[in-house]
N, C-alpha and C positions, 0 to 999 in steps of 0.2 A: 400379430400381422406385421407385414415387413413395410419396408418404406415405399414412399409410390414415387414414381417418377414421372417428372413431367418435362416431354422432351418434343419439339417441333409442334407443340399444339396439340400433343397428344398426352392424354393420361393413360400410365399403366402401373399397375399394382405387381408386386413380387415378393410373393409370401416364400420363404426356405420353410419347413418342418421336419420333423424327426421323428422315430417310431422307434423303441426299442433299444433307446441309446441315447446318447448327447453329444454335439460337436459342437466345438468352441464359437466364438463371434468371428473370432478370424477365419476360419474356413465356412462359415455362413455368408459372408463377407465377400470370399472370394465367388462361389457359387453364384451369390447374387450379380457380381461385375459379369460372368460370364450370363447369364441367364440374360442380361440387360443388350448384352451383344447381338440378340436374336431382335431386339428392336430396330437395330441396322439394316438387316433383311426385310423384315414388312414392319412398315411404320402403324399398322392399324391394328397393333396387337393392343390389349386391354387388360389383361393379368396372366402373371408367370406364377405358377403354383408347382414347387420342388418340394419333392418329400423324400429322406434318406430313412431305408430302413435297414439297420442293423441287424443282420442275421450274422446265423453262428460263424459262418466263414468269409463272408461275403458283405457288401454294403449294395443294397438294390435301390437305384435311385431312378423317380420319376419323374415325368416332365409333363406339366398339361397347362397346355399355352391356348387361352381364350383369345380370340379375334373377333371384329366387327362382324356383325351379321350371323352373329351363332355361329363361326364355323371355331370347332376345335381340333387341337393335335393333341397326341398323347405318345409319347417314349418312356420305354424301360429300361433298362442296362443293370448288368449286375459286375462287380470287381473286387477283387481283396483289396485292391485300392481306391478309398473313396475318391479322390480328384481323377483317376481314371475311370471310373463308372461314370461320373459327372460328363467329362469330354466325350464318351461314348455313346451315354443319352444326346449331348448336345448335337454331336453330328446327327443322329435319327431326326432328330427336331428339325435341324435345320433344313436338311436333304427334306421333310414335309414342305416345311414353307414356302422353301424355293421353287417345289413343284405347285404347289396351290398359287401361288404367285403367276410363274407362268401360264398357269390352267385361266385365271381370269383378265390373263392381256389378252389381247388380239393381234397376236403376229399374221395374221394370213392377210392382212390388206398389203396389197401390192405400192397404193398410193396415199400415202396419210389423207386422213380426210379432212383437215385443214385445208389441202393442194385443189383437192376437189373441190371443195366451195371456192376456191380461190378463184379458179379455172372456169365455171360456172357464175361468177360474178363479173369477170372480164367481157363475158360475152362470149369464149370460144365453145363453150359447149352449143348454142344456136347459131343459125344462119338468122 
């Protein structure tokens, strides 16, 4: 199990595991640091699992990110260099999280809800 990160009142666990090989603790720490950056994009993440699969000529990196309300994100990338595969997978997962965050935010309102309530409270909305 990876270390738990407690930030901004949110509990998030980061797990880094390997298949068909071994990576040193320094590389695991670098991957954890990169994965922790995802929490800055969306603070409702609950767990990040990073799996590194050493294949014959490539390193396959898979990110499984769980968010509140049972929403999961998945990204896979492979490259001969491990850190490059991690960066490519991070780019994919970051884009998925950004799209999801934009989707759940309501950008269609012309006037913020607070201003509508304030106008109604001042009596401007009725005669």
